[in-house]
N, C-alpha and C positions, 0 to 999 in steps of 0.2 A: 216774141218774134223769132223767126227761124233765121238760119244762116244767110240766105239770100236777101231777106228783108233787112237784116243789119247792114249788109254791104250796100244795098240800095239807099238806105237811110244815110249812111256815111257819105256816099257820093252826092246825094241830093243836098246835104248840108254843105259839102265842099263847094258845090255850084253856087249856093246862096252866099257863102262866105266870100267867094271871089268877087261879088258885087259890092261888098262893103268898102267904105272909104276910110283908110287909115291915115291919120290917127283919130279922125272924127268919130268913128264907130268902134273904137278899141274895146270897149266893154262887150259889145256884141260879138266882136271878132274872137275874143278870148273865150267867151261863153260858148259860142258855136264850135270853136276848136275842141273844147272839152267834150261836147256832144259827139263830134266826129270821132274823137279818140275812143270814147266809150263804145260806139258802134263797131269800130274796127277791132277793138279788143274782144268784144262779144263774138264777132265773126271769126277772128283768129282762134279763140279758144274752142269754139264750136267745130271749126275745121280740123283742128289738131286733136281735140280730145272728145269730140262728140257731144259736148254740152258747154254751157256758159251760165253764169249766175243770172237769176231773174232781176236782181237789183244791181246797181252800179257800185254800191258800197262794198268794200273789201276786194275790189278788182286787183289793186296793187299787191295785196297779200297773196291772192291766188296766183298771180303771175310769178311772184317770188318763189312760192312753194313748188311751182312747176318748172323752175329753172330759167325764168325770163326776167332777171333783175333789171336789165337795161330798158325793157319796155315798161316795167313797173316804175322805174325812176323817171322816165319821160312823162308818164301819166301824172305822177306826183308833182313834177315841175309845172305842168299845165295847171293843175289844181292850185298851186302856189301863185302862179301868175294871175289866175282868176281872183283870188283873194286880194292880191295887191291892186288889181285894176278896179275891182268893185268897191272895196272898202277904202283903199288908199287914194282913189281918184287920180292915179297916175296913169299915163298912157302915152305911147309914142311908137314910132316905127320899130324901135329896138324890141319892144314887147312883141309886136307882130312877127318879127324875124325869129325870135326865140320860140314862139308858138309853132311857127312853121318847122323849125328844126326838130322840136320834140315830136310833132305830129308825123314828120317824115320817118322817124325811128319806129313809131307805132304802125304806120301804114306799111312800111317795108316788111316788118315782122308779120303783120296780118296777111298780107298778100303773098309773102315768100314761101 
């Protein structure tokens, strides 16, 4: 995907996520949040550095290496929330709020 396609994908996923019902759809909410984050990071890396990894594995490492630890931390936190929701079967509005906070860090960086 190119830069524009990553941005469009992130925005489309955000529109879809906005229609989910929390806490009923918390698993999907967290999963989609991770997808949005990955697209924004790909967009931001491409915009800043002219390229991004083809796979999402290792994104946090790349962000740290390029001097963006706060964005890497936000991505890792979303990944941890995903594991807690999917395998731990826990979910509530607090999880959604935390997803939103971490995604805001990533989105602000990507678009800034």
